[in-house]
C-alpha positions in Angstrom: 11.7 -7.4 -22.1 11.6 -9.0 -18.3 11.5 -7.9 -14.6 15.3 -7.2 -13.1 15.1 -8.2 -9.5 17.5 -8.8 -6.6 16.5 -10.1 -2.9 17.3 -7.2 -0.6 16.3 -9.2 2.6 15.6 -12.9 3.0 12.6 -14.0 5.2 14.3 -17.3 6.1 16.6 -15.0 8.4 13.9 -13.6 10.4 10.1 -12.9 8.5 9.5 -10.5 5.6 11.5 -11.4 2.4 12.0 -8.2 0.0 12.5 -8.0 -3.5 13.6 -4.6 -5.1 12.6 -5.2 -9.3 12.6 -2.9 -12.2 10.9 -2.5 -15.9 10.6 -0.1 -18.0 8.5 -0.8 -21.6 5.2 -1.2 -22.8 2.0 -2.1 -20.2 1.4 -5.3 -22.0 4.9 -6.4 -21.3 5.2 -5.1 -18.1 1.9 -7.3 -17.2 3.2 -10.3 -18.8 6.7 -9.8 -16.8 5.3 -9.4 -13.4 3.2 -12.3 -13.5 6.0 -14.8 -15.0 7.7 -13.2 -11.8 5.1 -14.1 -9.6 4.2 -17.3 -10.7 7.8 -18.6 -10.3 8.7 -16.5 -7.2 5.7 -16.3 -5.1 3.5 -19.2 -6.7 0.4 -16.8 -7.8 -1.7 -17.1 -10.1 -4.8 -15.7 -10.9 -8.1 -17.1 -9.4 -11.1 -18.7 -10.9 -14.2 -17.3 -11.0 -17.3 -19.1 -11.6 -19.4 -16.0 -12.9 -18.1 -14.2 -15.9 -20.2 -11.1 -15.8 -18.0 -9.4 -12.9 -14.8 -10.0 -14.5 -16.3 -9.1 -18.0 -17.2 -5.6 -16.8 -14.4 -5.1 -15.1 -12.3 -5.7 -18.4 -14.9 -3.5 -20.2 -14.3 -0.7 -17.4 -10.6 -1.2 -17.4 -10.4 -0.8 -21.5 -12.6 2.4 -21.1 -11.0 4.1 -18.4 -7.8 2.8 -17.7 -6.4 1.3 -20.7 -2.8 0.9 -19.4 -4.0 -1.7 -16.6 -6.2 -3.1 -19.6 -2.7 -3.7 -21.4 -1.2 -5.3 -18.4 -4.3 -7.5 -17.7 -3.7 -8.6 -21.6 0.1 -9.3 -20.3 -1.3 -11.5 -17.6 -3.3 -13.4 -20.0 -0.6 -13.9 -22.4 1.9 -15.3 -19.7 -0.6 -18.1 -18.3 -1.7 -19.0 -21.6 -5.5 -18.2 -20.6 -8.3 -18.6 -23.2 -11.0 -16.1 -23.9 -9.2 -13.5 -22.6 -9.0 -15.1 -19.3 -13.0 -14.7 -19.3 -12.7 -17.3 -16.2 -10.4 -16.0 -14.1 -9.6 -12.8 -12.0 -7.0 -11.5 -14.4 -7.1 -7.9 -13.2 -5.3 -9.2 -9.8 -2.8 -11.8 -8.7 -3.3 -12.3 -5.0 -0.9 -13.7 -2.6 -0.4 -13.3 1.0 -3.4 -11.5 1.9 -4.3 -10.1 5.4 -6.3 -7.2 7.0 -3.8 -4.4 7.9 -3.9 -1.6 10.3 -1.0 1.2 9.3 -0.5 4.7 10.1 0.4 7.1 7.9 1.4 11.2 8.0 2.2 13.8 5.8 5.0 16.0 7.1 5.3 20.0 5.3 8.6 20.8 4.2 8.2 23.9 6.8 8.8 20.7 9.5 11.8 19.0 8.1 15.5 20.2 8.5 16.5 20.4 4.4 13.0 21.6 3.4 12.1 18.4 2.0 8.1 17.4 2.0 7.8 13.6 3.7 5.1 11.0 4.2 5.6 8.4 7.4 4.5 5.3 6.4 3.8 1.9 9.1 2.0 -1.0 7.6 1.1 -3.0 10.7 -0.4 -6.5 10.4 -0.8 -9.7 12.9 2.0 -12.1 12.3 2.0 -15.7 12.3 4.9 -17.1 14.3 3.6 -20.6 14.5 5.5 -21.9 11.9 2.5 -23.4 10.4 1.9 -21.2 7.4 5.2 -20.9 5.2 4.0 -17.6 3.8 2.1 -15.5 6.1 0.1 -12.5 5.1 2.5 -9.5 3.7 5.8 -11.8 4.2 6.6 -11.1 0.8 7.1 -7.8 -0.7 8.1 -6.5 -3.2 9.6 -3.3 -4.0 8.6 -2.1 -8.0 10.2 0.0 -9.8 7.9 0.4 -13.2 8.5 2.8 -16.1 5.6 2.6 -18.4 5.2 3.7 -22.0 2.1 6.4 -21.3 1.8 6.7 -17.9 3.9 8.0 -15.0 7.2 6.1 -13.5 6.4 5.0 -10.3 8.2 3.2 -6.9 5.7 1.5 -5.2 5.7 -1.3 -2.2 3.6 -4.5 -3.8 1.7 -7.2 -1.3 -1.7 -9.0 -1.6 -1.9 -8.4 -5.1 1.0 -8.1 -7.6 -1.4 -6.0 -10.1 -1.9 -3.2 -7.4 0.0 -1.4 -5.0 -0.1 -0.7 -1.2 2.0 2.6 -1.1 4.4 4.6 -3.5 5.7 7.6 -5.2 5.7 8.7 -8.6 7.6 10.7 -11.0 5.5 13.8 -10.1 6.0 13.6 -6.5 2.7 12.3 -5.7 2.8 9.8 -3.0 -0.3 7.4 -2.1 -0.8 5.4 0.9 -3.7 2.5 1.8 -4.8 1.9 5.2 -7.5 -0.3 6.6 -10.7 1.3 7.8 -11.4 -0.6 10.8 -14.4 2.0 11.7 -16.6 -1.2 10.8 -15.2 -3.2 13.3 -17.2 -0.4 15.8 -20.3 -2.4 14.6 -22.9 0.8 14.4 -21.7 3.1 11.4 -19.8 1.4 8.8 -20.7 -1.9 7.6 -18.3 -4.6 6.4 -19.6 -5.5 3.0 -16.4 -6.9 0.8 -17.2 -7.7 -3.0 -16.7 -11.5 -3.4 -15.6 -10.9 -7.0 -14.1 -8.6 -9.6 -16.6 -5.7 -10.7 -16.5 -2.8 -12.7 -14.4 0.0 -10.8 -11.1 -0.1 -9.2 -10.5 -2.4 -6.0 -8.7 -1.1 -2.7 -5.4 -1.8 -4.3 -5.9 -1.0 -8.0 -6.8 2.6 -6.4 -3.2 3.0 -5.2 -2.1 1.6 -8.5 -4.5 4.1 -10.5 -3.3 7.3 -8.8 -0.2 6.4 -9.1 -0.1 6.0 -12.8 -2.5 8.4 -13.8 -2.3 11.6 -11.6 0.5 14.1 -10.9 -0.9 15.9 -7.5 -4.0 15.7 -5.5 -6.4 18.0 -7.4 -5.7 15.3 -9.9 -6.0 12.5 -7.8 -9.2 14.0 -6.1 -10.9 14.3 -9.6 -9.9 10.4 -10.3 -11.2 9.5 -7.2 -14.8 11.3 -8.0 -15.1 10.1 -11.4 -14.8 6.3 -10.9 -16.5 3.9 -9.0 -14.3 2.4 -6.2 -14.6 -1.0 -3.9 -13.0 -3.1 -1.7 -12.2 -7.3 -2.1 -11.1 -8.1 1.3 -11.1 -4.6 3.2 -12.6 -1.1 3.4 -9.5 1.5 3.0 -8.6 5.0 3.9 -6.0 6.8 1.5 -3.5 9.5 2.5 -2.7 11.4 -0.9 0.4 14.1 -0.4 2.0 15.7 -3.7 5.1 18.1 -4.3 3.2 21.5 -4.2 2.8 20.6 0.1 -0.6 19.7 -0.8 -2.3 16.6 0.9 -5.7 14.8 1.5 -7.3 11.6 2.9 -9.8 10.1 1.0 -12.8 8.1 2.8 -16.6 6.9 2.0 -19.4 7.8 4.6 -20.8 5.1 6.5 -23.8 4.4 3.7 -21.0 4.0 0.9 -23.0 6.8 -0.6 -20.5 10.2 -0.4 -16.9 10.8 -0.8 -15.3 13.0 2.0 -11.7 14.4 1.8 -9.7 15.6 4.8 -7.3 18.1 3.1 -4.5 20.3 4.3 -2.1 22.9 2.6 1.5 23.0 3.8 0.2 21.4 7.0 0.5 17.7 8.4 -2.1 15.7 7.8 -2.4 12.2 9.7 -4.4 8.8 9.1 -4.7 5.5 11.2 -7.6 3.6 10.9 -10.5 5.7 12.0 -12.6 8.1 9.6 -10.8 11.7 9.9 -14.2 12.9 8.8 -15.7 12.2 12.3 -12.9 14.5 14.2 -13.2 17.9 11.8 -13.4 21.3 13.3 -14.3 21.3 16.9 -15.2 17.6 17.6 -12.4 16.5 19.6 -10.4 13.1 19.2 -12.0 10.1 22.2 -9.4 10.0 25.1 -9.4 6.5 24.8 -6.5 4.8 22.7 -9.4 3.1 20.8 -7.8 -0.4 21.1 -10.6 -2.3 19.9 -9.9 -1.0 16.8 -5.8 -1.1 17.2 -4.9 1.7 19.0 -6.0 4.4 16.5 -6.2 7.1 18.5 -3.4 6.4 20.5 -1.0 6.1 17.8 -2.8 9.3 15.9 -1.7 11.5 19.2 1.6 9.8 19.5 2.7 11.1 15.6 0.6 14.3 15.9 1.9 15.1 19.7 5.6 14.7 18.1 5.3 16.7 14.9 3.5 19.5 16.8 6.2 19.8 19.4 8.8 19.3 16.6 10.7 21.7 14.1 13.9 20.9 11.7 13.4 17.5 11.6 15.9 14.7 10.1 14.9 11.8 8.3 16.3 9.7 11.4 14.0 12.3 13.5 11.2 11.3 11.7 11.7 7.6 11.4 12.0 7.8 15.3 8.7 9.2 15.1 7.1 6.6 13.3 8.7 3.9 15.4 7.0 5.4 18.2 3.5 4.7 16.8 4.6 1.2 15.3 3.3 -1.8 16.3 6.4 -2.7 17.4 6.5 -0.3 20.2 3.1 -0.8 21.5 1.8 -3.3 24.1 0.0 -6.2 22.6 -4.0 -6.4 23.5 -5.2 -8.1 26.8 -5.4 -12.0 26.1 -3.3 -11.6 22.6 -1.6 -15.0 21.4 2.2 -14.3 21.7 2.5 -16.4 18.5 0.1 -14.1 16.9 0.9 -11.2 17.9 0.5 -7.3 15.6 3.5 -5.7 14.3 4.7 -3.5 11.7 5.9 -5.5 8.6 7.5 -2.4 7.3 8.2 1.4 8.5 9.3 4.2 6.3 9.8 7.5 5.4 8.9 8.9 1.5 11.0 12.0 0.9 8.6 13.4 -1.9 11.0 15.8 -3.3 13.7 13.4 -3.8 11.2 10.7 -5.0 13.0 8.0 -2.2 12.0 5.6 0.2 14.0 4.6 3.2 12.3 1.7 5.4 12.9 -1.2 7.5 11.0 -4.6 7.9 10.0 -6.9 10.2 12.9 -9.5 10.8 11.0 -11.9 13.5 11.3 -12.0 17.5 14.4 -12.2 19.8 13.9 -12.5 23.6 10.1 -11.8 22.9 11.2 -8.6 21.4 10.6 -7.7 17.7 13.8 -7.3 15.6 14.3 -5.0 12.7 16.3 -5.1 9.2 19.1 -2.9 8.3 17.2 0.3 6.8 16.8 0.0 2.9 17.2 3.0 0.9 15.4 2.8 -2.7 15.0 5.7 -5.2 12.9 6.3 -8.3 14.7 4.8 -11.7 17.1 3.3 -9.6 18.1 -0.4 -10.8 18.3 -3.3 -8.4 21.9 -4.1 -6.8 23.2 -7.4 -8.3 19.8 -7.9 -9.9 19.1 -11.2 -11.4 18.8 -11.7 -15.4 15.4 -11.1 -16.2 13.3 -14.1 -16.5 11.3 -14.2 -19.5 9.9 -17.6 -19.9 6.8 -18.9 -19.2 5.0 -19.4 -16.1 
């Protein structure tokens, strides 16, 4: 049992490296195989934890509420040869290339598309480092993971920051989940920035995406799951766009106090999220007229997508990609006084076809004459084997 991997985009030629991996089998086998690949390819490993109470509480939570993930954690412990079930390490996450993202996402109902397929637009935005000082800047290495675990749903997901979690993806039932950074905490009024410094009982921001893809078939199941389990964040508060094959969608957020869970829902209608809490502008509350530059053009990006979808019908995939591009950081000006060696860019831009269980995407390929470049489009479908995959690696890290 091993992870079959092929490199689709080589970051040495631009900026982002993209791999396509495929694996099926028991959850323990999958956890071990992904961990071995991460150790060999990314030099990633579980982080030590001085306090063992948090990791033990997390493993107890996973064993009871998310046994498939608990088995993957056991595979990680096995792959790295850690004693005492990895008690001295954060074995439920394998962190690498971490950064605080911005991002935009939109659910596009089937009534707006030329072929009648529901879709989700996705821009993953982040500050890039063009100095050359960091050999692996945040999110410069991405794994598109096609995973078919025993006992949970198969899924295609984009993995960065944490090999065990996911940033976005689609599962075999047609559920799409997208994670966006929540920037309201930068306003310094309603939301506070309070990351949890160690693993604890519950699901962190990227484990939430993995759980929903593994365990939920549609938006109602995802809502129930999010209301049933504790969620928290290790490095950034998040918003989640969830959409399903029946045309339902919802944006999940926590209230400023963290004490309430809120959903902004639609049925067979478009639903958007950038990096502000949608609950602030429900019903008749107007969106601010400014661009929201201090939060990363949050209102301008929202309006660009919303206005384009409101004025469109019979949209092709190419047309949807053009709308996503118009709201990307490749098309937006850098803020005044920004560092030209650390501009904001869209690391990947894609369109999920819910009905086809497929993703078509491009990745950031560096700069040419001061302008951002994109890779050639890559199309990935759930259950598709990587082209020209390397032989599975089953050795130790």
